[in-house]
Steps between C-alpha positions, in 0.01 A plus 500: 500500500481756779283270714775230501718737697472387868536848649264674261251613771784644715648671197168664410443621855848656528467661155169652601644627826793661312328643195146583615610813689672616183185458294645211304264210434593130461326323211503134402436431128390139551487257789421131535185426691617320813504515879693833505224679322299617800787667687667640191175642360456693825845647476469600140160666541594717793525788254193549287719581194662153510366208300526127494472290182440130533598267212562130459867393474574406144756229445599650165476876482635811335860396568483249212639773269784611727758273340438677168535839670829382657630395159389815322587774748828674416764517775322229699627146534239239594570172673264218607691249713337189643752407766656697787858435387414647160356802677815545711719496194274750317489739796876496543532589134212741509640723777812554294305556178272765655804700620689471172510801269384273218245317715132553570211370702439135587151343512461172688170323423463268797233271636398427862430131407729263696722293273728209579855627477787319323783391724804631313789737511512758224816484294633820336378365166147441631492846659599654169226302319237611749593863443514448124139379507485123518660164546426129449353360820511163320721525192375344176671220317676601178240563228222453749148519343336707771550737797268637760574864580367669816538819692407574864230346718406219257832327563339210688248427221777517240729266699222249552403505132864458396531198729183347343612528136852363534388140439349592168742779402844407639736790504239775520632807674360734764601862460465739793459857382594753768464802281299501175608862472871433501472207259285701260701824507825306451355319200380824345831670564688224319262518207544876477879464478471229229267719293768764488736249339709446807556161673343456838553226762213261558233642724418317826167382353675361192759317714237352727293362210794383292508138641146436382419347158406761232144365492470466876191628673478743789222497757520832692308577819478808717244629755455805281441583139630219275668752266773554761650163398339408167757706306767237583370296208626773263859470619560180298169464321366229732131416552377650823193417712467796737299465824408795716221725620309726262196583713423562864201502733479150643525433872629179660808319632813457292439141381144586379612824335796338332265231371256758370764706326697207359812546716494165690715196436227331289485808270875490447489127417209562263707769319790253471261241353366758255848575377579130454181446302564804285861384428382150397231654273749725328744213444250300297 
């Protein structure tokens, strides 16, 4: 939000001083109502052609569909890291990718939400997995019955839910997806080669999900449209419970909004319970 920027008033004043003599106006599409409003309003309305629109800050807004745009846009590679070491690895790769003749643009979908950071050193193997699109933050046991899959800012909720279910579902895995786009495009590329009758190495998504039991369940969660991760169930035909945001317009703090939209730890645990009940019902 523009009003979170501590030097916003100074920035507005200097922009007016620079551009007003040139006949260029400064406009603000939306602004939180807070203590800056009085001074900023005076700066914006110094020119009668300028306008000021006030709107509440929505916790879930139009950016819910941006993961799908990142996945669908040609010559654009979309990443959604949760941790700063993941971001560092992605940026180091991205600068080379953008300058490569066969490269393209890189879209980083980032959050301003503070997250607890893992204390670790990235091995070459982990760096490669981050760039490929995902890695096991907590690997599953062989033939595990369930995995929680998350991307981006909901890492803390996913980690907390995974910790809660381990007593009831030992061996459940926690998969960190750093790029739904890279995982999805790699899976489609492998399928295209196989349809032509040629052998293709396992895609990263196939390799990641291989340790799980064939009838294992996936609970996916992203602070965005659930379709960004729900497709993972099609990789090995596994039941998927996809959590995400499909509507916007509510205002509030993160815990309240995550509770309202079914992104909190309790919602993840409820989806795990739903899978377990469905599996028991189908086994009868």
